N, CA, C and O atoms as a GROMACS GRO file, in nm:
protein
  340
    1MET      N    1  -1.029   2.558  -1.313
    1MET     CA    2  -0.916   2.620  -1.250
    1MET      C    3  -0.912   2.587  -1.101
    1MET      O    4  -0.806   2.560  -1.045
    2ALA      N    5  -1.030   2.589  -1.037
    2ALA     CA    6  -1.037   2.557  -0.894
    2ALA      C    7  -0.996   2.413  -0.869
    2ALA      O    8  -0.931   2.384  -0.768
    3ALA      N    9  -1.032   2.323  -0.959
    3ALA     CA   10  -0.995   2.182  -0.943
    3ALA      C   11  -0.844   2.165  -0.952
    3ALA      O   12  -0.786   2.086  -0.878
    4LEU      N   13  -0.781   2.238  -1.041
    4LEU     CA   14  -0.636   2.232  -1.055
    4LEU      C   15  -0.568   2.283  -0.928
    4LEU      O   16  -0.470   2.225  -0.883
    5ALA      N   17  -0.619   2.391  -0.872
    5ALA     CA   18  -0.564   2.445  -0.749
    5ALA      C   19  -0.580   2.346  -0.634
    5ALA      O   20  -0.489   2.328  -0.554
    6ALA      N   21  -0.696   2.281  -0.626
    6ALA     CA   22  -0.720   2.182  -0.521
    6ALA      C   23  -0.626   2.063  -0.536
    6ALA      O   24  -0.575   2.012  -0.436
    7ALA      N   25  -0.602   2.021  -0.658
    7ALA     CA   26  -0.510   1.909  -0.682
    7ALA      C   27  -0.368   1.947  -0.642
    7ALA      O   28  -0.297   1.866  -0.582
    8ALA      N   29  -0.327   2.068  -0.673
    8ALA     CA   30  -0.193   2.114  -0.636
    8ALA      C   31  -0.178   2.120  -0.485
    8ALA      O   32  -0.074   2.081  -0.431
    9ILE      N   33  -0.279   2.170  -0.416
    9ILE     CA   34  -0.275   2.176  -0.269
    9ILE      C   35  -0.269   2.036  -0.211
    9ILE      O   36  -0.194   2.013  -0.116
   10SER      N   37  -0.345   1.943  -0.265
   10SER     CA   38  -0.343   1.805  -0.217
   10SER      C   39  -0.205   1.743  -0.235
   10SER      O   40  -0.156   1.674  -0.146
   11LEU      N   41  -0.143   1.768  -0.349
   11LEU     CA   42  -0.010   1.714  -0.376
   11LEU      C   43   0.092   1.769  -0.277
   11LEU      O   44   0.174   1.694  -0.225
   12VAL      N   45   0.086   1.898  -0.250
   12VAL     CA   46   0.177   1.959  -0.153
   12VAL      C   47   0.154   1.898  -0.015
   12VAL      O   48   0.250   1.869   0.055
   13TYR      N   49   0.028   1.880   0.024
   13TYR     CA   50  -0.003   1.820   0.153
   13TYR      C   51   0.053   1.679   0.163
   13TYR      O   52   0.115   1.644   0.264
   14LEU      N   53   0.033   1.598   0.060
   14LEU     CA   54   0.081   1.461   0.064
   14LEU      C   55   0.233   1.457   0.071
   14LEU      O   56   0.289   1.374   0.144
   15GLN      N   57   0.301   1.544  -0.002
   15GLN     CA   58   0.446   1.547   0.004
   15GLN      C   59   0.493   1.591   0.142
   15GLN      O   60   0.588   1.535   0.195
   16ALA      N   61   0.428   1.690   0.199
   16ALA     CA   62   0.467   1.741   0.330
   16ALA      C   63   0.440   1.639   0.440
   16ALA      O   64   0.514   1.633   0.538
   17SER      N   65   0.336   1.558   0.424
   17SER     CA   66   0.303   1.461   0.528
   17SER      C   67   0.386   1.334   0.517
   17SER      O   68   0.378   1.248   0.604
   18GLY      N   69   0.465   1.321   0.411
   18GLY     CA   70   0.550   1.204   0.396
   18GLY      C   71   0.480   1.087   0.329
   18GLY      O   72   0.540   0.981   0.315
   19ILE      N   73   0.356   1.104   0.288
   19ILE     CA   74   0.284   0.996   0.222
   19ILE      C   75   0.324   0.995   0.076
   19ILE      O   76   0.316   1.097   0.007
   20SER      N   77   0.365   0.880   0.029
   20SER     CA   78   0.407   0.872  -0.111
   20SER      C   79   0.321   0.771  -0.185
   20SER      O   80   0.236   0.704  -0.127
   21GLY      N   81   0.345   0.761  -0.314
   21GLY     CA   82   0.271   0.668  -0.397
   21GLY      C   83   0.308   0.524  -0.367
   21GLY      O   84   0.393   0.496  -0.283
   22VAL      N   85   0.243   0.435  -0.437
   22VAL     CA   86   0.267   0.292  -0.419
   22VAL      C   87   0.396   0.254  -0.493
   22VAL      O   88   0.410   0.284  -0.612
   23PRO      N   89   0.491   0.190  -0.424
   23PRO     CA   90   0.616   0.151  -0.489
   23PRO      C   91   0.592   0.055  -0.606
   23PRO      O   92   0.501  -0.028  -0.601
   24ASP      N   93   0.674   0.068  -0.710
   24ASP     CA   94   0.664  -0.021  -0.827
   24ASP      C   95   0.730  -0.156  -0.802
   24ASP      O   96   0.681  -0.259  -0.848
   25ARG      N   97   0.840  -0.156  -0.729
   25ARG     CA   98   0.914  -0.280  -0.700
   25ARG      C   99   0.827  -0.370  -0.612
   25ARG      O  100   0.756  -0.320  -0.525
   26THR      N  101   0.834  -0.501  -0.632
   26THR     CA  102   0.755  -0.594  -0.550
   26THR      C  103   0.845  -0.696  -0.483
   26THR      O  104   0.960  -0.717  -0.521
   27THR      N  105   0.790  -0.759  -0.382
   27THR     CA  106   0.855  -0.867  -0.309
   27THR      C  107   0.745  -0.959  -0.257
   27THR      O  108   0.627  -0.936  -0.283
   28THR      N  109   0.783  -1.062  -0.186
   28THR     CA  110   0.685  -1.154  -0.126
   28THR      C  111   0.681  -1.131   0.024
   28THR      O  112   0.785  -1.120   0.089
   29ALA      N  113   0.562  -1.125   0.078
   29ALA     CA  114   0.542  -1.114   0.223
   29ALA      C  115   0.446  -1.223   0.266
   29ALA      O  116   0.358  -1.264   0.190
   30HIS      N  117   0.463  -1.270   0.388
   30HIS     CA  118   0.373  -1.371   0.444
   30HIS      C  119   0.286  -1.306   0.551
   30HIS      O  120   0.336  -1.231   0.635
   31VAL      N  121   0.158  -1.335   0.546
   31VAL     CA  122   0.063  -1.280   0.642
   31VAL      C  123   0.092  -1.338   0.779
   31VAL      O  124   0.109  -1.459   0.795
   32GLN      N  125   0.099  -1.251   0.879
   32GLN     CA  126   0.121  -1.292   1.017
   32GLN      C  127  -0.015  -1.310   1.087
   32GLN      O  128  -0.116  -1.258   1.041
   33VAL      N  129  -0.016  -1.383   1.196
   33VAL     CA  130  -0.138  -1.407   1.272
   33VAL      C  131  -0.200  -1.272   1.312
   33VAL      O  132  -0.132  -1.185   1.365
   34GLY      N  133  -0.328  -1.257   1.284
   34GLY     CA  134  -0.403  -1.138   1.322
   34GLY      C  135  -0.394  -1.022   1.224
   34GLY      O  136  -0.458  -0.919   1.246
   35GLU      N  137  -0.317  -1.037   1.117
   35GLU     CA  138  -0.302  -0.927   1.022
   35GLU      C  139  -0.417  -0.921   0.922
   35GLU      O  140  -0.473  -1.023   0.882
   36THR      N  141  -0.450  -0.799   0.884
   36THR     CA  142  -0.543  -0.774   0.773
   36THR      C  143  -0.459  -0.735   0.652
   36THR      O  144  -0.338  -0.717   0.662
   37LEU      N  145  -0.524  -0.721   0.539
   37LEU     CA  146  -0.454  -0.678   0.419
   37LEU      C  147  -0.393  -0.539   0.440
   37LEU      O  148  -0.282  -0.512   0.393
   38ARG      N  149  -0.464  -0.453   0.509
   38ARG     CA  150  -0.411  -0.320   0.538
   38ARG      C  151  -0.286  -0.328   0.626
   38ARG      O  152  -0.191  -0.252   0.606
   39ASP      N  153  -0.285  -0.419   0.724
   39ASP     CA  154  -0.166  -0.437   0.808
   39ASP      C  155  -0.046  -0.477   0.724
   39ASP      O  156   0.064  -0.425   0.742
   40VAL      N  157  -0.068  -0.571   0.632
   40VAL     CA  158   0.040  -0.614   0.542
   40VAL      C  159   0.086  -0.496   0.458
   40VAL      O  160   0.206  -0.479   0.435
   41ALA      N  161  -0.008  -0.415   0.412
   41ALA     CA  162   0.025  -0.297   0.331
   41ALA      C  163   0.112  -0.200   0.410
   41ALA      O  164   0.212  -0.149   0.358
   42GLU      N  165   0.076  -0.174   0.534
   42GLU     CA  166   0.153  -0.082   0.618
   42GLU      C  167   0.293  -0.137   0.645
   42GLU      O  168   0.390  -0.060   0.649
   43ARG      N  169   0.304  -0.267   0.662
   43ARG     CA  170   0.433  -0.330   0.689
   43ARG      C  171   0.522  -0.332   0.566
   43ARG      O  172   0.643  -0.312   0.576
   44SER      N  173   0.464  -0.354   0.449
   44SER     CA  174   0.544  -0.370   0.328
   44SER      C  175   0.585  -0.237   0.265
   44SER      O  176   0.687  -0.230   0.196
   45ALA      N  177   0.508  -0.132   0.287
   45ALA     CA  178   0.539  -0.002   0.226
   45ALA      C  179   0.512   0.111   0.324
   45ALA      O  180   0.422   0.192   0.302
   46PRO      N  181   0.589   0.116   0.434
   46PRO     CA  182   0.568   0.225   0.530
   46PRO      C  183   0.592   0.360   0.462
   46PRO      O  184   0.683   0.374   0.380
   47GLY      N  185   0.512   0.457   0.497
   47GLY     CA  186   0.525   0.589   0.436
   47GLY      C  187   0.438   0.607   0.313
   47GLY      O  188   0.421   0.719   0.265
   48SER      N  189   0.381   0.498   0.263
   48SER     CA  190   0.288   0.506   0.150
   48SER      C  191   0.146   0.501   0.203
   48SER      O  192   0.123   0.462   0.318
   49ASP      N  193   0.051   0.541   0.122
   49ASP     CA  194  -0.090   0.538   0.160
   49ASP      C  195  -0.133   0.392   0.176
   49ASP      O  196  -0.136   0.319   0.077
   50PRO      N  197  -0.165   0.346   0.298
   50PRO     CA  198  -0.198   0.205   0.320
   50PRO      C  199  -0.318   0.157   0.240
   50PRO      O  200  -0.323   0.041   0.200
   51GLU      N  201  -0.416   0.245   0.216
   51GLU     CA  202  -0.533   0.204   0.138
   51GLU      C  203  -0.494   0.177  -0.007
   51GLU      O  204  -0.539   0.079  -0.066
   52ALA      N  205  -0.410   0.262  -0.063
   52ALA     CA  206  -0.364   0.243  -0.201
   52ALA      C  207  -0.276   0.119  -0.212
   52ALA      O  208  -0.285   0.045  -0.310
   53VAL      N  209  -0.192   0.096  -0.112
   53VAL     CA  210  -0.106  -0.023  -0.113
   53VAL      C  211  -0.190  -0.149  -0.099
   53VAL      O  212  -0.164  -0.248  -0.167
   54ALA      N  213  -0.291  -0.148  -0.010
   54ALA     CA  214  -0.379  -0.264   0.006
   54ALA      C  215  -0.452  -0.294  -0.125
   54ALA      O  216  -0.469  -0.410  -0.162
   55GLU      N  217  -0.496  -0.190  -0.195
   55GLU     CA  218  -0.562  -0.208  -0.324
   55GLU      C  219  -0.466  -0.272  -0.424
   55GLU      O  220  -0.504  -0.362  -0.499
   56ARG      N  221  -0.341  -0.226  -0.425
   56ARG     CA  222  -0.242  -0.282  -0.518
   56ARG      C  223  -0.211  -0.427  -0.483
   56ARG      O  224  -0.198  -0.510  -0.573
   57ILE      N  225  -0.200  -0.460  -0.355
   57ILE     CA  226  -0.176  -0.599  -0.314
   57ILE      C  227  -0.292  -0.686  -0.362
   57ILE      O  228  -0.270  -0.796  -0.412
   58SER      N  229  -0.413  -0.637  -0.346
   58SER     CA  230  -0.530  -0.710  -0.393
   58SER      C  231  -0.522  -0.736  -0.542
   58SER      O  232  -0.548  -0.848  -0.587
   59GLU      N  233  -0.485  -0.634  -0.620
   59GLU     CA  234  -0.472  -0.650  -0.765
   59GLU      C  235  -0.363  -0.751  -0.801
   59GLU      O  236  -0.383  -0.837  -0.887
   60LEU      N  237  -0.248  -0.740  -0.735
   60LEU     CA  238  -0.135  -0.828  -0.765
   60LEU      C  239  -0.166  -0.975  -0.736
   60LEU      O  240  -0.110  -1.065  -0.799
   61ASN      N  241  -0.256  -0.998  -0.639
   61ASN     CA  242  -0.283  -1.134  -0.595
   61ASN      C  243  -0.422  -1.184  -0.630
   61ASN      O  244  -0.460  -1.294  -0.588
   62GLY      N  245  -0.500  -1.106  -0.705
   62GLY     CA  246  -0.634  -1.147  -0.744
   62GLY      C  247  -0.727  -1.171  -0.626
   62GLY      O  248  -0.802  -1.269  -0.624
   63LEU      N  249  -0.722  -1.080  -0.528
   63LEU     CA  250  -0.798  -1.101  -0.405
   63LEU      C  251  -0.938  -1.043  -0.406
   63LEU      O  252  -1.018  -1.074  -0.318
   64GLY      N  253  -0.972  -0.960  -0.502
   64GLY     CA  254  -1.108  -0.908  -0.510
   64GLY      C  255  -1.133  -0.782  -0.431
   64GLY      O  256  -1.249  -0.747  -0.410
   65GLY      N  257  -1.031  -0.713  -0.387
   65GLY     CA  258  -1.049  -0.584  -0.320
   65GLY      C  259  -0.965  -0.572  -0.195
   65GLY      O  260  -0.916  -0.671  -0.142
   66PRO      N  261  -0.948  -0.447  -0.148
   66PRO     CA  262  -0.862  -0.423  -0.032
   66PRO      C  263  -0.920  -0.473   0.100
   66PRO      O  264  -0.849  -0.476   0.201
   67ASP      N  265  -1.046  -0.514   0.101
   67ASP     CA  266  -1.107  -0.569   0.223
   67ASP      C  267  -1.107  -0.721   0.224
   67ASP      O  268  -1.171  -0.784   0.308
   68ALA      N  269  -1.035  -0.782   0.129
   68ALA     CA  270  -1.030  -0.928   0.120
   68ALA      C  271  -0.971  -0.987   0.248
   68ALA      O  272  -0.884  -0.928   0.311
   69VAL      N  273  -1.021  -1.103   0.285
   69VAL     CA  274  -0.971  -1.174   0.403
   69VAL      C  275  -0.845  -1.250   0.364
   69VAL      O  276  -0.841  -1.319   0.262
   70VAL      N  277  -0.741  -1.236   0.446
   70VAL     CA  278  -0.617  -1.310   0.426
   70VAL      C  279  -0.596  -1.400   0.547
   70VAL      O  280  -0.652  -1.375   0.654
   71ARG      N  281  -0.515  -1.503   0.530
   71ARG     CA  282  -0.496  -1.598   0.640
   71ARG      C  283  -0.348  -1.608   0.677
   71ARG      O  284  -0.262  -1.586   0.592
   72PRO      N  285  -0.319  -1.639   0.802
   72PRO     CA  286  -0.180  -1.650   0.845
   72PRO      C  287  -0.102  -1.748   0.758
   72PRO      O  288  -0.150  -1.856   0.724
   73GLY      N  289   0.019  -1.707   0.723
   73GLY     CA  290   0.105  -1.791   0.640
   73GLY      C  291   0.086  -1.770   0.491
   73GLY      O  292   0.170  -1.815   0.412
   74GLN      N  293  -0.021  -1.703   0.451
   74GLN     CA  294  -0.047  -1.680   0.309
   74GLN      C  295   0.064  -1.594   0.250
   74GLN      O  296   0.098  -1.489   0.305
   75ALA      N  297   0.121  -1.639   0.138
   75ALA     CA  298   0.225  -1.562   0.067
   75ALA      C  299   0.158  -1.465  -0.028
   75ALA      O  300   0.070  -1.503  -0.106
   76LEU      N  301   0.198  -1.340  -0.022
   76LEU     CA  302   0.141  -1.236  -0.107
   76LEU      C  303   0.252  -1.161  -0.180
   76LEU      O  304   0.357  -1.133  -0.122
   77THR      N  305   0.228  -1.128  -0.305
   77THR     CA  306   0.315  -1.035  -0.376
   77THR      C  307   0.273  -0.896  -0.331
   77THR      O  308   0.156  -0.860  -0.341
   78VAL      N  309   0.369  -0.818  -0.282
   78VAL     CA  310   0.340  -0.686  -0.226
   78VAL      C  311   0.435  -0.582  -0.282
   78VAL      O  312   0.547  -0.614  -0.321
   79PRO      N  313   0.391  -0.454  -0.286
   79PRO     CA  314   0.484  -0.348  -0.320
   79PRO      C  315   0.595  -0.342  -0.215
   79PRO      O  316   0.568  -0.352  -0.095
   80ASP      N  317   0.718  -0.326  -0.259
   80ASP     CA  318   0.832  -0.324  -0.168
   80ASP      C  319   0.874  -0.180  -0.142
   80ASP      O  320   0.947  -0.120  -0.221
   81GLY      N  321   0.827  -0.127  -0.031
   81GLY     CA  322   0.859   0.010   0.005
   81GLY      C  323   0.969   0.021   0.107
   81GLY      O  324   0.995   0.130   0.159
   82LEU      N  325   1.034  -0.090   0.139
   82LEU     CA  326   1.143  -0.087   0.236
   82LEU      C  327   1.272  -0.047   0.166
   82LEU      O  328   1.291  -0.079   0.048
   83PRO      N  329   1.361   0.022   0.236
   83PRO     CA  330   1.488   0.060   0.175
   83PRO      C  331   1.567  -0.063   0.129
   83PRO      O  332   1.567  -0.166   0.196
   84ALA      N  333   1.633  -0.050   0.015
   84ALA     CA  334   1.715  -0.161  -0.036
   84ALA      C  335   1.833  -0.182   0.058
   84ALA      O  336   1.890  -0.086   0.110
   85PRO      N  337   1.871  -0.308   0.079
   85PRO     CA  338   1.983  -0.336   0.171
   85PRO      C  339   2.115  -0.286   0.118
   85PRO      O  340   2.218  -0.302   0.184
   0.00000   0.00000   0.00000
């Protein structure tokens, strides 16, 4: 019962803080000079948990984890958290 209450409180906190889940829709992003995978995650899905987005980018691109090294110009499939035009 306590675990359920803790989960409910966490969900309310995440909703109140504006942090949302990882978007299902994807797009292609290119790594900019000096960016890490987390930077790409923050840019591609603002408002989402950057660690979760970085993990999803890693999965989508077979990178071996959210701490994988990326290089400038590298094309990555990323969750698309930007508003549709």
